[in-house]
N, C-alpha and C positions, 0 to 999 in steps of 0.2 A: 811094572807088569811087562810081559813080553808080548807086545802087539805088533802086528805087521806095520811097516813104516808108512804105508798109504793110509791105513786106518788111523794111525796116530796123528799124521799131519792133518787129516780131515777133522779130527777131534780138536786139535789146537786151533785151527781156523774157526771152528764153531765157537770155541771159548772166547776167542778174540772178538768175534762179532757180537756175542752176548755182552761182553764187557764194554764194548764201544756203545752199544745201545743203552746201557745202564748209566754210563758216564754223562752223556749229553742227550737228554730227551728232546725230541723234536715235536713241535706243535703246529698244526695246520692253521690255526687261527687263535687270536688272543681274546675271543669273545667269552664272556662269563657264562653263556648258555642260558641266560634268563629269558623267560617268555616275554613277548611284546605285550604292552598294556595299551589298550585303546580307550580314550576318553569317551564317556557316555553321559547324557543328560540325566540328572537325578530322577526326573519324573519317568524315565524309561527303564529304571532299575526294577527288578522283580524279586519277590521272596524266593530264596533258594539260589539266587545268583551270587556272583562274587564281585567284590569291590575292594579298593585299597583305602584304608582309614588309618591315619597317623603312621603312614609308611609300613603298615602291616597288611598282609593279604587276609581278607575276611570273607565269610559266607553270611549272606543276609538271612536272618532267622525271622525278623519281623520288620515291617515298615508301615508308616502311616503318613498321610498327607493332610496338612491343615489348610483351611480356606484362606483366601487372601483377605488382608485387612482393607481399610479404606484407601490407603495409598501404598500398600505393601505388596509382597509377592507370596505365593503359596510356598510353604516350607515342607520338606520331607524329613521325617524322623526315622533314622535307620538304627536298628538293633542288630548287631552282628556278633559273630564269634571268630576269633583268630583261628585260622586253619591249622596252625602249628602248635599253639599253646592251649587253645580252647578257652582263652580269656574273653569275656564279654566286653565289647566296645560299642559305644553309642555315638551318633553324629547327627547334627541337624544342619541342613543346607537348603538354600533356595532351590525350588524345583527346576529353574532354568539354568542353573550352574552345572558345569561339567565336572565329573569325577572320574578317576581312573578305575 
C-alpha cells in the first residue's frame, strides 16, 4: 500500500508492541485466585451454608445433631451437594471439631 511514512512507522511500532506483549505475558501475582476458607465448628454450621467435604465445596441441604452418649460427644450428620457436580455427599463429625 502507499501510506504516508509517518502512518506506516506508527503502524509498525504498534505491531511490535502487540507482538512483544504476546510473546512474554506478565503477571502481577502468582496467586491461584482461590477464596479463603475459614474453619468453623460443626455445631455452628447451618442448613443452606457452605462447607468443604472430601476436598469438594458443598452446600448443606440437611443436617441433624445426635445427643451425647454416656462418655461421648454430640455428632453432627451433614447431607450436602457438591456445588459443581451436584453429587450428594454425607459426613458425620463431632460437634466440637472444626471444618472448613
